[in-house]
C-alpha positions in Angstrom: 28.1 -41.6 8.8 24.6 -41.4 10.3 21.5 -41.7 8.2 19.2 -38.6 7.8 15.5 -39.0 8.6 13.1 -39.1 5.6 10.8 -36.5 6.9 11.4 -33.1 8.6 14.4 -30.9 8.4 17.8 -32.2 7.2 21.2 -30.7 7.9 23.4 -29.4 5.1 27.2 -29.5 4.9 27.5 -26.2 6.8 25.1 -27.2 9.5 22.2 -25.3 8.1 18.7 -26.9 8.3 17.1 -27.8 5.0 14.0 -29.4 3.6 13.9 -32.0 0.8 11.9 -31.3 -2.3 9.0 -33.5 -1.3 8.6 -31.7 2.0 8.9 -28.3 0.2 6.2 -29.3 -2.3 3.8 -30.3 0.6 4.5 -27.2 2.6 4.1 -24.8 -0.4 1.3 -26.7 -2.2 3.0 -27.2 -5.6 3.9 -30.3 -7.6 7.4 -31.8 -7.6 7.5 -31.2 -11.3 7.0 -27.4 -10.7 9.7 -27.4 -8.0 12.1 -29.3 -10.2 11.5 -26.9 -13.2 11.9 -23.8 -11.0 15.2 -25.1 -9.6 16.6 -26.2 -13.1 15.6 -22.8 -14.6 17.1 -20.9 -11.6 13.8 -19.3 -10.6 14.1 -20.5 -7.0 17.4 -22.4 -6.4 17.7 -24.3 -3.1 20.1 -22.4 -0.9 21.1 -25.1 1.5 22.2 -27.6 -1.1 21.5 -27.9 -4.8 21.5 -31.2 -6.7 25.0 -32.0 -7.9 24.2 -35.1 -9.9 22.4 -38.3 -9.7 21.5 -39.4 -6.2 21.9 -36.0 -4.5 19.0 -34.3 -2.8 18.2 -30.6 -3.1 17.8 -29.0 0.3 15.6 -25.9 0.6 15.9 -23.4 3.5 12.8 -22.0 5.3 13.3 -18.7 3.4 13.4 -20.7 0.1 10.0 -22.1 1.0 8.7 -18.6 1.6 9.9 -17.5 -1.9 8.3 -20.6 -3.4 5.0 -19.8 -1.7 5.2 -16.2 -3.0 5.8 -17.5 -6.6 2.8 -19.9 -6.2 0.5 -17.1 -4.9 1.5 -14.8 -7.8 0.7 -17.7 -10.2 -2.6 -18.2 -8.4 -3.3 -14.5 -8.8 -2.9 -14.9 -12.6 0.6 -13.5 -13.1 2.4 -15.4 -15.8 5.5 -17.4 -14.9 7.4 -15.2 -17.4 6.4 -12.0 -15.5 7.2 -13.6 -12.2 10.7 -14.6 -13.5 11.3 -11.0 -14.8 10.3 -9.5 -11.5 12.6 -11.8 -9.5 15.5 -11.1 -12.0 14.9 -7.4 -11.6 15.2 -7.7 -7.8 18.3 -9.9 -8.1 20.0 -7.5 -10.6 19.5 -4.7 -8.0 21.4 -6.9 -5.5 18.5 -8.2 -3.5 19.7 -11.5 -2.1 17.0 -12.2 0.4 13.8 -12.3 -1.6 11.9 -13.3 1.6 12.4 -9.8 3.0 10.6 -8.1 0.0 6.9 -7.1 0.0 5.4 -7.8 -3.4 1.9 -6.7 -4.6 0.2 -7.6 -7.9 -2.8 -6.6 -9.9 -2.8 -10.1 -11.6 -0.7 -8.9 -14.5 2.4 -7.0 -13.2 4.4 -7.3 -10.0 5.3 -4.4 -7.8 7.7 -4.1 -5.0 6.4 -2.1 -2.0 9.5 -0.4 -0.6 7.6 1.8 1.9 4.0 3.0 2.3 4.9 5.8 -0.1 7.0 4.0 -2.6 6.0 1.2 -4.9 8.1 0.1 -7.9 6.9 -1.7 -11.0 9.4 -4.6 -11.4 8.3 -5.4 -15.0 8.9 -1.8 -16.3 12.6 -1.6 -15.3 11.9 -0.3 -11.8 9.5 2.4 -12.9 8.2 4.1 -9.8 4.4 4.2 -9.3 2.5 5.8 -6.5 -0.4 4.7 -4.3 -3.0 6.8 -2.7 -4.1 5.9 0.8 -7.8 6.5 0.8 -7.9 6.7 4.6 -5.2 9.4 4.5 -7.1 11.4 1.9 -10.3 11.0 4.0 -8.6 12.4 7.1 -7.1 15.3 5.1 -10.4 16.3 3.7 -12.1 16.1 7.1 -9.4 18.4 8.5 -9.8 20.9 5.6 -13.6 20.9 5.8 -13.6 21.7 9.5 -12.4 25.2 8.6 -14.7 25.8 5.6 -18.4 26.6 5.3 -20.9 24.1 4.0 -24.3 24.4 2.3 -27.5 22.4 2.9 -28.0 19.7 0.2 -31.3 21.2 -0.8 -29.7 24.6 -1.4 -30.6 27.9 0.3 -34.4 28.4 0.9 -36.0 31.8 0.6 -36.9 33.3 4.0 -40.5 32.5 5.0 -41.0 29.6 2.5 -41.0 26.2 4.2 -38.9 23.5 2.6 -40.8 20.6 1.0 -41.0 17.7 3.4 -39.4 14.4 2.3 -41.8 11.9 0.8 -43.2 9.7 3.5 -42.2 12.1 6.3 -45.5 12.5 8.0 -44.3 14.5 11.0 -42.6 17.1 8.7 -45.8 17.3 6.7 -47.9 18.1 9.8 -45.4 20.8 10.9 -45.5 22.4 7.4 -49.3 22.4 7.5 -49.3 24.0 10.9 -46.9 26.7 9.8 -49.0 27.5 6.7 -52.4 27.3 8.4 
């Protein structure tokens, strides 16, 4: 039996590459205590090899590290660990095995799954659908609609023959107005 290196990827029983807990912590920016707690409470279980007793090392896949990083970012954004856990449980109950393939967004309280540009789901409200409004899209729609509609000057219609008041500080407009009146 050959000895595995202390740093870098390790190889699990099935030949898959994995990373030890210490390496995972450094890559993700979390403490070993957090990593251990998340593994024991099944929030993020190492997929290459879980600890099977004293002396065995957990091995995390690259995708596990991605999920760990997402959990950390949600925590940093202010989402409670309880809400993160509920969101991940909702995804798993729907049969989502590869959490690294999901796009999550958060407002700091709840967690949403972004399924497409048109569909966002609140994972903490039992998969309640919410909708987003793309401001850029609304902007273009209004531009298109207005190109066929009339507009009015901001100052409103001026009676014929009565010059509009020049803007304060607009010396050139004031001279023109005096010339027209004089």
